[in-house]
C-alpha positions in Angstrom: -65.9 85.8 178.1 -69.4 84.2 178.4 -68.9 80.6 179.4 -69.2 78.1 176.6 -69.1 80.8 173.9 -66.7 83.1 172.0 -68.6 86.2 173.3 -66.4 88.8 175.0 -68.2 90.7 177.8 -68.1 94.4 178.7 -66.8 95.7 182.0 -68.1 98.7 183.9 -65.9 99.8 186.8 -67.1 102.0 189.6 -65.0 103.6 192.3 -66.3 104.9 195.7 -63.7 106.9 197.6 -63.3 108.5 201.1 -60.3 110.3 202.5 -58.6 108.5 205.4 -55.2 109.5 206.8 -54.4 111.7 203.8 -55.1 108.9 201.3 -58.1 108.0 199.1 -59.4 104.6 200.2 -62.5 102.8 199.1 -63.9 100.1 196.8 -63.8 99.2 193.2 -66.9 97.5 191.9 -66.6 95.7 188.5 -69.9 94.8 186.8 -69.7 92.5 183.9 -72.4 92.7 181.1 -73.1 90.8 177.9 -74.2 94.1 176.2 -71.4 96.2 174.8 -73.1 99.4 176.3 -73.3 97.7 179.7 -77.1 97.8 179.8 -79.3 95.2 181.3 -78.6 93.1 184.3 -75.0 92.4 185.2 -73.9 88.8 184.8 -71.5 89.3 187.7 -70.5 92.0 190.2 -67.1 91.9 191.9 -65.8 94.2 194.6 -62.3 94.8 195.9 -60.6 97.4 198.2 -58.7 100.3 196.5 -56.3 102.9 197.7 -54.7 105.9 196.0 -51.7 107.7 197.5 -50.5 111.1 196.1 -46.8 111.5 195.4 -46.6 115.2 194.5 -47.5 117.0 191.3 -45.9 117.6 188.0 -46.6 119.6 184.8 -47.6 117.6 181.8 -49.3 118.8 178.6 -49.5 122.2 180.2 -51.6 120.9 183.1 -50.6 120.3 186.7 -51.2 116.6 187.3 -50.9 114.5 190.5 -48.6 111.5 190.6 -50.6 108.7 192.2 -49.7 105.2 193.3 -52.8 102.9 193.1 -53.5 99.6 194.7 -56.4 97.3 194.2 -57.2 94.1 196.0 -58.0 90.8 194.2 -61.4 90.8 192.6 -61.5 87.0 192.8 -59.5 86.6 196.0 -58.7 83.0 197.0 -59.0 81.6 193.5 -56.3 80.8 191.0 -55.6 79.4 187.5 -55.2 80.8 184.0 -59.0 80.8 183.6 -61.7 80.9 186.3 -65.4 80.2 185.4 -68.1 81.2 187.8 -71.7 81.0 186.7 -71.9 82.4 183.2 -68.5 84.2 183.2 -65.1 82.8 182.3 -62.3 85.2 183.6 -59.1 85.0 181.5 -56.5 85.2 184.3 -53.2 84.4 182.6 -51.6 87.5 184.2 -53.4 87.2 187.6 -55.4 90.3 186.9 -58.5 88.8 188.6 -57.0 86.8 191.4 -54.1 88.9 192.6 -53.8 92.4 194.1 -52.6 95.0 191.6 -50.4 98.1 192.1 -49.5 100.8 189.6 -48.5 104.3 189.1 -50.4 106.9 187.2 -50.7 110.6 186.5 -54.1 112.2 187.1 -55.7 115.5 186.3 -59.2 116.6 187.1 -61.2 119.1 185.0 -64.9 119.6 185.8 -66.5 116.1 186.2 -63.7 114.4 184.2 -60.6 112.6 185.4 -57.8 112.3 182.9 -55.0 109.7 183.4 -51.5 109.3 182.1 -50.4 107.8 178.8 -48.1 104.8 178.4 -44.8 106.8 178.8 -42.9 106.5 182.1 -40.5 108.7 184.0 -37.5 107.1 185.9 -39.8 106.5 188.9 -42.4 104.7 186.8 -45.1 107.5 186.7 -46.4 108.6 183.3 -44.7 111.6 181.8 -47.7 112.8 179.9 -51.5 112.9 180.2 -54.0 111.3 177.8 -56.4 114.3 177.3 -58.6 112.6 174.8 -62.1 113.2 175.9 -63.2 109.6 175.2 -60.4 108.4 177.6 -61.6 110.4 180.6 -63.3 108.9 183.6 -66.6 110.7 184.3 -67.9 111.5 187.8 -71.5 110.3 188.0 -72.6 112.1 191.1 
């Protein structure tokens, strides 16, 4: 939220990856904008390390997807509390999403410049059982 207001801000995540030791490693940069289309100058830019480890493939929605375990470092490392305000931005942190490292499991499928991820279902190991193939839900490769 924008500090001192009821205005919700827009997030624009960017991932930069390299392959190291059979894993994807890199950084996640989260830019926070006042405009809903993420235009203009970012109010804040946060960066954290990320890693993706493949755990085999599976067939979902007629596609072969890769089961992936993801980790992300804390975007606001060293801070705590249910809300954190820095400059013009108040981070709602009641779940620790901004100040704690995150881990999760996903199912990924690449097609052209789009990356589709899993839906909210889960198999016994915690990976999604199905892909969300909605075009609007896809991540798009910019370069």
